[in-house]
ROSE-4610 file (N, C-alpha, C; in Angstrom, 1 decimal, always signed):
// ROSE-4610
residu = [M/M/M/S/S/S/L/L/L/E/E/E/K/K/K/I/I/I/T/T/T/H/H/H/P/P/P/Q/Q/Q/M/M/M/I/I/I/V/V/V/L/L/L/N/N/N/K/K/K/V/V/V/V/V/V/R/R/R/D/D/D/T/T/T/L/L/L/K/K/K/E/E/E/C/C/C/N/N/N/S/S/S/V/V/V/T/T/T/L/L/L/L/L/L/V/V/V/R/R/R/G/G/G/T/T/T/S/S/S/M/M/M/Y/Y/Y/P/P/P/I/I/I/L/L/L/F/F/F/P/P/P/G/G/G/D/D/D/R/R/R/V/V/V/I/I/I/V/V/V/T/T/T/R/R/R/V/V/V/D/D/D/F/F/F/Q/Q/Q/N/N/N/V/V/V/R/R/R/T/T/T/G/G/G/D/D/D/I/I/I/I/I/I/V/V/V/F/F/F/E/E/E/G/G/G/R/R/R/A/A/A/D/D/D/V/V/V/F/F/F/T/T/T/H/H/H/R/R/R/V/V/V/I/I/I/K/K/K/T/T/T/T/T/T/R/R/R/G/G/G/A/A/A/L/L/L/L/L/L/S/S/S/K/K/K/G/G/G/D/D/D/N/N/N/S/S/S/I/I/I/F/F/F/P/P/P/D/D/D/P/P/P/P/P/P/I/I/I/T/T/T/D/D/D/R/R/R/N/N/N/L/L/L/M/M/M/G/G/G/K/K/K/V/V/V/T/T/T/A/A/A/Y/Y/Y/E/E/E/R/R/R/N/N/N/G/G/G/R/R/R/Q/Q/Q/I/I/I/P/P/P/L/L/L/S/S/S/G/G/G/K/K/K/M/M/M/E/E/E/V/V/V/M/M/M/N/N/N/V/V/V/F/F/F/L/L/L/G/G/G/Y/Y/Y/C/C/C/H/H/H/L/L/L/A/A/A/V/V/V/G/G/G/I/I/I/V/V/V/G/G/G/Q/Q/Q/I/I/I/S/S/S/Q/Q/Q/T/T/T/V/V/V/L/L/L/R/R/R/F/F/F/T/T/T/R/R/R/G/G/G/R/R/R/Y/Y/Y/R/R/R/R/R/R/F/F/F/F/F/F/F/F/F/W/W/W/M/M/M/A/A/A/R/R/R/S/S/S/L/L/L/L/L/L/T/T/T/V/V/V/V/V/V/H/H/H/L/L/L/I/I/I/E/E/E/R/R/R/I/I/I/L/L/L/L/L/L/Y/Y/Y/G/G/G/N/N/N/R/R/R/I/I/I/E/E/E/K/K/K/S/S/S/N/N/N/P/P/P]
num = [1/1/1/2/2/2/3/3/3/4/4/4/5/5/5/6/6/6/7/7/7/8/8/8/9/9/9/10/10/10/11/11/11/12/12/12/13/13/13/14/14/14/15/15/15/16/16/16/17/17/17/18/18/18/19/19/19/20/20/20/21/21/21/22/22/22/23/23/23/24/24/24/25/25/25/26/26/26/27/27/27/28/28/28/29/29/29/30/30/30/31/31/31/32/32/32/33/33/33/34/34/34/35/35/35/36/36/36/37/37/37/38/38/38/39/39/39/40/40/40/41/41/41/42/42/42/43/43/43/44/44/44/45/45/45/46/46/46/47/47/47/48/48/48/49/49/49/50/50/50/51/51/51/52/52/52/53/53/53/54/54/54/55/55/55/56/56/56/57/57/57/58/58/58/59/59/59/60/60/60/61/61/61/62/62/62/63/63/63/64/64/64/65/65/65/66/66/66/67/67/67/68/68/68/69/69/69/70/70/70/71/71/71/72/72/72/73/73/73/74/74/74/75/75/75/76/76/76/77/77/77/78/78/78/79/79/79/80/80/80/81/81/81/82/82/82/83/83/83/84/84/84/85/85/85/86/86/86/87/87/87/88/88/88/89/89/89/90/90/90/91/91/91/92/92/92/93/93/93/94/94/94/95/95/95/96/96/96/97/97/97/98/98/98/99/99/99/100/100/100/101/101/101/102/102/102/103/103/103/104/104/104/105/105/105/106/106/106/107/107/107/108/108/108/109/109/109/110/110/110/111/111/111/112/112/112/113/113/113/114/114/114/115/115/115/116/116/116/117/117/117/118/118/118/119/119/119/120/120/120/121/121/121/122/122/122/123/123/123/124/124/124/125/125/125/126/126/126/127/127/127/128/128/128/129/129/129/130/130/130/131/131/131/132/132/132/133/133/133/134/134/134/135/135/135/136/136/136/137/137/137/138/138/138/139/139/139/140/140/140/141/141/141/142/142/142/143/143/143/144/144/144/145/145/145/146/146/146/147/147/147/148/148/148/149/149/149/150/150/150/151/151/151/152/152/152/153/153/153/154/154/154/155/155/155/156/156/156/157/157/157/158/158/158/159/159/159/160/160/160/161/161/161/162/162/162/163/163/163/164/164/164/165/165/165/166/166/166/167/167/167/168/168/168/169/169/169/170/170/170/171/171/171/172/172/172/173/173/173/174/174/174/175/175/175/176/176/176/177/177/177/178/178/178/179/179/179/180/180/180/181/181/181/182/182/182/183/183/183/184/184/184/185/185/185/186/186/186/187/187/187/188/188/188]
x = [-40.0/-40.5/-41.9/-42.4/-44.1/-44.2/-45.4/-46.4/-47.5/-47.5/-48.2/-47.2/-46.2/-44.5/-44.1/-44.7/-44.0/-43.6/-42.7/-42.2/-42.7/-42.5/-43.2/-42.0/-40.4/-39.3/-39.7/-39.6/-39.9/-41.1/-41.7/-43.6/-43.1/-42.3/-41.6/-41.1/-40.5/-39.5/-40.1/-40.8/-42.0/-43.0/-43.3/-44.0/-43.4/-42.1/-40.9/-41.0/-40.6/-40.7/-42.2/-43.1/-44.0/-44.5/-44.3/-44.2/-43.2/-42.6/-40.6/-41.2/-41.9/-42.3/-43.5/-44.4/-45.5/-44.8/-44.0/-43.6/-42.7/-42.0/-41.1/-41.8/-42.8/-43.5/-45.1/-45.8/-47.0/-47.9/-47.6/-48.4/-47.7/-48.6/-48.0/-48.5/-48.9/-49.8/-49.4/-50.3/-50.5/-51.3/-50.9/-51.6/-52.3/-53.9/-54.9/-54.8/-54.6/-54.0/-55.3/-55.9/-57.6/-58.8/-59.7/-60.9/-62.1/-60.9/-61.7/-62.7/-62.3/-62.9/-63.7/-64.1/-65.1/-66.4/-67.7/-67.4/-66.9/-66.5/-65.6/-64.1/-63.0/-61.6/-61.7/-61.1/-60.8/-59.4/-59.1/-57.7/-57.0/-55.5/-55.1/-55.5/-56.5/-56.4/-55.7/-55.2/-54.1/-54.4/-54.7/-54.7/-54.2/-54.0/-53.8/-53.8/-52.5/-52.5/-52.1/-52.8/-52.1/-52.3/-51.2/-50.7/-52.0/-52.0/-53.7/-52.9/-53.6/-53.6/-54.7/-54.4/-55.5/-56.4/-56.7/-57.9/-58.8/-58.1/-58.7/-59.3/-59.1/-59.7/-61.8/-62.3/-63.8/-64.1/-65.2/-66.6/-66.6/-66.5/-67.0/-65.4/-63.8/-62.8/-62.2/-61.5/-60.7/-59.6/-59.1/-57.5/-56.7/-55.4/-54.3/-53.7/-53.9/-53.0/-52.3/-51.5/-50.5/-51.3/-51.2/-52.0/-50.9/-51.1/-49.9/-49.0/-49.0/-48.1/-48.3/-49.2/-49.6/-50.1/-50.5/-50.8/-52.5/-53.5/-54.4/-54.9/-56.0/-57.1/-58.5/-59.3/-60.6/-61.1/-62.6/-63.3/-63.7/-63.5/-63.3/-65.1/-65.7/-66.8/-67.5/-66.2/-66.6/-65.2/-65.0/-64.0/-64.8/-63.1/-63.4/-62.1/-61.5/-60.6/-59.3/-59.3/-57.6/-57.7/-59.1/-58.6/-60.2/-59.7/-60.3/-61.1/-62.3/-63.2/-63.0/-62.2/-62.8/-62.9/-63.6/-63.8/-64.0/-63.4/-63.7/-64.9/-65.1/-66.5/-66.9/-65.9/-66.8/-66.5/-66.5/-66.6/-67.6/-68.2/-68.9/-68.8/-67.3/-66.6/-65.7/-65.6/-65.0/-63.5/-62.4/-61.1/-60.7/-59.9/-59.4/-59.2/-59.4/-59.5/-57.5/-57.9/-56.3/-56.3/-54.6/-54.6/-53.5/-52.9/-52.3/-51.3/-50.5/-49.6/-49.9/-51.0/-51.1/-51.1/-51.9/-52.8/-51.0/-51.5/-50.0/-50.7/-52.2/-52.6/-54.1/-54.8/-55.8/-56.2/-56.9/-57.2/-57.4/-57.3/-57.8/-58.4/-57.5/-58.3/-57.9/-58.8/-58.1/-58.0/-57.1/-57.0/-57.5/-58.2/-59.1/-58.8/-58.0/-58.2/-57.2/-56.4/-55.5/-56.6/-57.7/-58.7/-58.9/-58.7/-58.1/-59.6/-59.7/-61.2/-61.1/-61.0/-61.1/-61.8/-61.6/-62.8/-63.0/-63.5/-63.9/-65.4/-65.5/-66.6/-68.2/-68.8/-70.0/-69.5/-68.4/-67.8/-67.1/-67.0/-67.0/-68.3/-69.4/-70.8/-71.2/-70.9/-71.2/-70.7/-69.1/-68.5/-68.8/-69.1/-69.4/-71.2/-71.8/-73.0/-72.8/-71.9/-71.3/-70.4/-69.8/-69.2/-70.1/-71.8/-73.0/-73.2/-73.4/-73.8/-73.5/-72.0/-70.9/-71.0/-71.2/-71.1/-72.5/-73.6/-74.4/-74.4/-73.5/-73.0/-71.9/-71.4/-70.3/-70.8/-72.0/-72.4/-73.6/-74.3/-74.8/-73.4/-72.5/-71.5/-70.8/-70.7/-70.4/-71.4/-72.9/-73.5/-73.8/-73.7/-73.7/-72.3/-71.5/-69.9/-70.4/-71.1/-71.4/-72.2/-73.4/-73.9/-74.0/-73.3/-72.9/-71.9/-70.7/-70.3/-71.1/-72.1/-73.0/-73.5/-74.2/-75.1/-74.2/-72.7/-72.2/-72.6/-72.8/-72.7/-74.2/-74.9/-76.8/-77.3/-76.8/-77.2/-76.6/-75.6/-74.7/-75.4/-76.1/-76.4/-77.6/-77.9/-79.2/-78.7/-77.4/-76.8/-76.2/-75.5/-74.5/-75.2/-76.4/-77.0/-77.4/-78.0/-78.8/-77.6/-76.4/-75.3/-74.8/-75.0/-74.6/-75.4/-76.8/-78.0/-77.4/-77.7/-77.6/-76.7/-75.1/-74.1/-74.6/-75.5/-75.3/-76.5/-77.5/-78.2/-77.6/-76.4/-75.5/-74.5/-74.3/-73.3/-74.3/-75.5/-76.6/-76.4/-76.6/-77.0/-75.6/-74.2/-72.9/-72.8/-73.5/-73.1/-74.0/-75.1/-75.9/-75.1/-75.0/-74.2/-72.8/-72.5/-70.8/-71.1/-72.0/-72.1/-73.0/-74.3/-76.2/-76.5/-76.8/-77.5/-76.1/-74.7/-73.8/-73.5/-74.5/-73.8/-73.3/-73.4/-73.3/-71.5/-71.1/-70.0/-69.0/-69.5/-68.5/-67.4/-67.9/-66.8/-65.7/-64.4/-63.2/-63.0]
y = [-35.9/-35.4/-35.6/-34.2/-34.0/-34.3/-35.2/-35.6/-34.9/-33.6/-32.4/-31.6/-32.0/-30.9/-31.8/-32.8/-33.9/-33.4/-33.7/-33.2/-34.3/-33.8/-34.8/-35.8/-35.7/-36.4/-37.5/-36.9/-37.5/-38.9/-38.5/-39.0/-40.3/-40.3/-40.9/-42.0/-41.9/-42.9/-43.0/-42.2/-43.2/-44.3/-44.5/-45.1/-45.8/-46.1/-47.2/-48.2/-47.4/-48.0/-48.6/-48.4/-48.9/-50.2/-50.1/-51.2/-51.8/-51.8/-53.0/-53.7/-53.0/-53.6/-54.5/-54.4/-54.8/-56.3/-56.0/-57.6/-58.4/-57.9/-58.5/-58.7/-58.2/-58.5/-59.2/-58.3/-59.0/-58.0/-57.0/-55.8/-55.1/-53.9/-52.7/-52.3/-50.9/-50.1/-48.5/-48.0/-46.6/-45.5/-44.2/-43.7/-42.9/-42.6/-41.8/-40.6/-39.5/-38.3/-37.2/-37.7/-36.9/-37.7/-36.9/-37.2/-38.2/-38.1/-38.8/-39.9/-40.8/-41.7/-41.8/-40.6/-40.4/-41.0/-41.5/-41.5/-43.1/-44.2/-44.5/-45.0/-44.5/-43.4/-42.4/-41.8/-40.9/-40.4/-39.2/-38.7/-39.2/-40.1/-40.5/-41.9/-42.6/-44.0/-44.6/-45.8/-46.8/-47.7/-48.0/-48.6/-50.1/-51.0/-52.5/-52.9/-52.7/-52.8/-54.4/-54.8/-56.3/-56.2/-57.1/-57.0/-58.0/-57.6/-58.1/-58.1/-59.3/-59.4/-58.6/-57.9/-56.9/-57.6/-58.9/-59.3/-60.3/-60.0/-60.3/-59.3/-58.1/-56.7/-56.6/-56.8/-56.6/-55.5/-54.6/-54.1/-53.9/-52.7/-52.4/-52.5/-52.7/-53.4/-52.1/-51.8/-50.4/-50.9/-50.2/-50.3/-48.6/-48.9/-48.4/-48.5/-47.0/-47.2/-45.6/-45.4/-44.4/-43.4/-42.1/-41.1/-40.7/-39.0/-38.6/-38.2/-38.0/-37.5/-37.8/-38.8/-39.3/-40.5/-41.3/-42.0/-42.5/-42.7/-42.6/-43.9/-43.8/-45.0/-44.8/-45.3/-45.5/-46.4/-46.6/-47.9/-48.2/-48.9/-49.6/-49.7/-48.8/-49.1/-49.6/-50.0/-50.5/-51.5/-52.6/-53.4/-53.6/-53.8/-54.0/-54.8/-55.4/-56.7/-55.7/-54.3/-53.7/-52.6/-52.2/-50.9/-51.1/-50.3/-50.2/-48.7/-48.4/-47.2/-46.7/-46.0/-46.0/-44.4/-44.6/-43.4/-43.1/-41.8/-41.8/-41.5/-42.3/-42.1/-40.5/-40.2/-38.7/-37.8/-38.2/-37.5/-37.8/-36.8/-37.1/-37.5/-37.1/-37.3/-38.7/-39.6/-40.9/-40.9/-41.2/-41.2/-41.4/-40.9/-41.3/-42.9/-44.0/-45.3/-45.7/-46.7/-47.1/-48.9/-48.3/-50.0/-50.4/-51.7/-52.5/-52.2/-50.9/-50.3/-49.4/-49.1/-48.0/-48.3/-49.7/-50.5/-51.0/-50.4/-51.1/-52.0/-52.0/-53.2/-52.8/-53.9/-53.6/-53.7/-52.8/-52.6/-53.7/-54.2/-55.7/-55.5/-54.2/-53.7/-52.4/-51.8/-50.7/-50.2/-49.3/-49.2/-47.9/-48.1/-46.7/-46.8/-46.2/-45.3/-47.0/-48.0/-48.8/-50.2/-49.7/-50.9/-51.6/-52.9/-53.0/-53.6/-52.8/-53.5/-54.0/-55.4/-56.3/-55.8/-55.9/-55.4/-56.9/-58.0/-59.3/-59.5/-60.7/-61.3/-60.2/-59.9/-58.9/-57.2/-57.2/-55.9/-55.6/-57.0/-57.3/-57.5/-57.4/-57.9/-56.2/-55.4/-54.1/-53.6/-53.5/-52.7/-52.8/-54.6/-54.6/-53.4/-53.8/-53.0/-51.6/-50.9/-49.9/-49.0/-50.5/-50.0/-49.7/-50.2/-49.9/-48.5/-48.2/-47.1/-46.3/-46.1/-44.8/-44.9/-46.5/-46.2/-45.3/-45.6/-44.5/-43.6/-42.7/-41.5/-40.9/-41.8/-41.6/-41.4/-41.7/-42.4/-40.7/-40.7/-38.5/-37.7/-37.9/-37.1/-36.5/-37.9/-37.6/-37.5/-37.4/-36.9/-35.4/-35.1/-33.6/-33.0/-33.6/-32.9/-32.7/-34.0/-34.1/-32.4/-32.3/-31.8/-30.5/-30.0/-28.4/-28.4/-29.1/-28.8/-28.4/-29.1/-28.5/-27.4/-27.4/-26.0/-24.8/-25.0/-23.8/-23.4/-24.1/-24.6/-23.8/-23.7/-23.0/-23.5/-25.0/-26.0/-26.0/-25.8/-26.4/-26.1/-25.4/-25.5/-26.5/-27.1/-28.0/-29.4/-29.9/-30.9/-31.0/-30.3/-30.3/-30.5/-30.0/-30.5/-31.8/-32.1/-33.4/-34.4/-34.3/-35.1/-35.5/-34.1/-34.0/-34.4/-34.8/-35.3/-36.7/-36.9/-38.7/-39.1/-38.6/-39.0/-38.5/-37.9/-37.9/-39.2/-39.3/-40.8/-41.7/-41.8/-42.9/-42.7/-41.8/-41.7/-42.2/-41.6/-42.5/-43.6/-44.1/-45.8/-46.0/-45.6/-46.2/-45.9/-45.0/-44.6/-45.9/-45.7/-46.8/-48.1/-48.3/-49.8/-50.3/-49.3/-48.8/-49.2/-48.1/-47.8/-48.1/-48.4/-48.8/-47.6/-47.8/-47.0/-46.0/-46.0/-45.3/-44.4/-43.8/-42.5/-41.5/-40.8/-40.5/-40.6/-41.5/-41.7/-42.1/-42.1/-42.4/-41.3/-40.1/-38.9/-39.1/-38.9/-38.4/-38.1]
z = [+368.6/+367.8/+367.7/+367.3/+367.7/+366.2/+366.8/+365.4/+364.8/+365.5/+364.7/+363.7/+363.9/+363.4/+362.3/+361.9/+361.2/+359.8/+359.5/+357.8/+357.3/+355.1/+354.7/+354.5/+354.4/+354.4/+355.1/+356.9/+358.2/+357.9/+357.1/+356.7/+356.3/+355.2/+354.4/+355.1/+356.3/+356.8/+357.8/+358.5/+359.3/+358.7/+357.4/+356.9/+356.6/+355.8/+356.0/+357.2/+358.6/+359.8/+359.6/+359.9/+359.9/+358.8/+357.9/+356.6/+357.0/+357.6/+357.9/+359.2/+359.9/+361.6/+361.1/+360.3/+359.9/+359.4/+358.5/+357.8/+358.7/+359.8/+360.6/+361.8/+362.5/+363.7/+363.2/+362.3/+362.0/+362.6/+363.3/+363.8/+364.9/+364.6/+365.4/+366.0/+366.9/+367.7/+367.0/+366.9/+366.0/+367.2/+367.4/+368.3/+366.7/+367.6/+366.1/+367.0/+365.9/+365.8/+365.6/+364.8/+364.3/+364.3/+364.3/+364.5/+363.4/+362.3/+361.4/+361.2/+361.9/+362.6/+363.7/+364.4/+365.2/+365.1/+365.5/+367.5/+368.0/+366.7/+366.9/+367.5/+366.8/+367.6/+367.9/+368.6/+369.3/+369.3/+369.4/+369.1/+371.3/+370.4/+371.6/+371.8/+370.9/+370.9/+370.6/+370.9/+370.3/+369.3/+367.9/+367.1/+367.0/+367.0/+366.9/+365.4/+364.5/+362.7/+363.0/+361.8/+361.6/+359.8/+359.5/+358.4/+357.4/+356.2/+356.0/+354.1/+353.9/+352.3/+351.6/+350.6/+350.1/+349.8/+349.1/+349.1/+349.6/+351.2/+352.4/+353.5/+352.5/+353.1/+352.8/+353.3/+353.4/+353.8/+353.0/+353.6/+355.1/+355.3/+356.8/+357.8/+357.2/+358.0/+358.0/+359.1/+359.2/+359.2/+358.0/+357.6/+358.0/+357.7/+357.9/+356.4/+355.8/+354.2/+354.5/+353.3/+353.1/+352.3/+353.1/+351.5/+351.1/+350.4/+350.0/+351.0/+352.0/+352.7/+354.3/+354.3/+356.0/+356.0/+357.0/+357.3/+357.7/+357.0/+357.9/+358.3/+358.5/+359.6/+358.9/+358.5/+357.5/+357.5/+357.7/+356.8/+355.5/+355.3/+353.8/+353.8/+352.0/+352.2/+350.9/+350.2/+349.2/+348.6/+348.2/+347.9/+346.2/+345.2/+344.3/+343.9/+342.6/+342.3/+342.7/+342.2/+342.1/+342.6/+343.7/+344.9/+345.7/+346.8/+348.0/+348.0/+348.2/+348.7/+350.0/+350.9/+352.2/+352.3/+354.0/+353.9/+355.8/+355.9/+357.7/+358.0/+359.0/+359.7/+360.3/+360.3/+360.6/+359.2/+358.1/+357.0/+355.6/+354.7/+354.0/+352.8/+352.1/+351.3/+351.1/+350.5/+350.6/+349.9/+350.2/+349.8/+348.8/+347.9/+346.5/+346.6/+345.5/+345.6/+346.6/+347.0/+347.5/+346.9/+346.5/+345.9/+346.9/+346.2/+347.0/+347.7/+346.1/+347.1/+348.2/+348.9/+349.6/+351.2/+350.8/+352.2/+353.1/+354.4/+355.2/+356.0/+356.4/+357.6/+357.9/+358.9/+359.6/+361.0/+361.5/+362.8/+363.3/+364.2/+365.0/+366.0/+366.7/+368.3/+368.1/+369.3/+369.9/+371.3/+371.3/+372.9/+374.0/+374.4/+375.0/+376.5/+377.4/+379.2/+379.2/+378.3/+379.1/+378.8/+378.4/+378.0/+376.1/+376.2/+374.6/+374.2/+373.5/+372.6/+371.1/+371.2/+369.6/+368.8/+367.6/+366.2/+365.9/+366.7/+366.0/+366.8/+365.8/+366.8/+366.6/+367.3/+367.1/+366.7/+367.4/+366.6/+365.1/+364.8/+363.5/+362.6/+362.9/+362.4/+362.7/+363.4/+363.3/+362.5/+362.1/+361.1/+359.8/+359.0/+358.3/+357.9/+358.8/+358.7/+358.3/+359.3/+359.2/+358.5/+357.3/+356.4/+355.3/+355.1/+354.3/+354.4/+355.5/+355.9/+355.7/+355.8/+355.2/+353.6/+353.3/+351.8/+351.1/+351.8/+351.7/+351.7/+352.9/+353.0/+351.8/+351.5/+350.5/+349.3/+349.3/+347.8/+347.8/+348.8/+348.9/+349.1/+349.1/+349.2/+347.9/+347.0/+345.9/+344.6/+345.5/+344.3/+344.1/+346.0/+346.2/+345.6/+345.5/+345.0/+343.0/+342.3/+341.2/+341.1/+341.7/+341.5/+341.6/+342.4/+342.8/+341.8/+341.1/+339.8/+338.5/+338.2/+337.1/+337.6/+338.8/+339.0/+339.1/+339.8/+340.1/+341.7/+341.6/+343.3/+344.3/+343.3/+343.5/+344.6/+345.0/+346.1/+346.9/+347.2/+348.0/+349.6/+349.6/+351.0/+351.4/+350.4/+350.5/+350.4/+349.7/+349.4/+350.7/+350.8/+352.4/+353.2/+353.7/+355.2/+354.5/+353.5/+353.0/+353.8/+353.2/+353.6/+355.0/+355.3/+356.9/+357.9/+357.2/+358.5/+358.2/+357.1/+356.7/+357.9/+357.5/+358.4/+359.7/+360.6/+361.7/+362.3/+361.2/+361.4/+361.9/+361.1/+360.7/+362.4/+362.6/+364.0/+364.9/+365.0/+365.8/+366.0/+364.8/+364.7/+365.9/+365.1/+365.6/+367.4/+367.5/+368.7/+369.8/+369.1/+369.8/+370.2/+368.8/+368.9/+369.7/+369.4/+370.3/+371.7/+371.9/+373.4/+374.5/+373.3/+374.2/+375.2/+376.3/+377.5/+377.7/+377.2/+378.2/+377.2/+376.3/+375.2/+376.2/+377.2/+377.9/+378.4/+378.4/+379.0/+377.8/+376.4/+375.4/+374.7/+375.5/+375.3/+376.0/+375.2/+376.0/+377.4]
């Protein structure tokens, strides 16, 4: 079965399998399909997802959650008592709030080209910093959506480029933190 041609009923079954595997084995490995978490995760990377309690998720953590008809891997940009706010690193706008029901697990490591990179230690500190950077991008994205609604899109280009420019700066910081002087080798 091709992951690109998966149907909604098949996704529901897949979500249940992932949840059951996490309950029994405490971790599961999933394949990254999209570019929403670029530049930290590339399509074809594998993420190791571990079961986590909702109250133990922190800003900057990369989580796996169930969306409307898919499974998403995004970064937490804000935590509250009853919900998490997340955003893909390559997106301007945050996701709808995530509740305990939607949370599947936390990414503890990723694998690229046969090498496993844990998201602990220095990477954990970097992820918290990036979580707050992406929160700023998400706030600008939300403001731009609100302004566009009230101005009927008159300032669409200005706000889009403002949010996109901020995201580009965050991507640059992210790439420097992730790859240092090896930026040219970071592309898949």
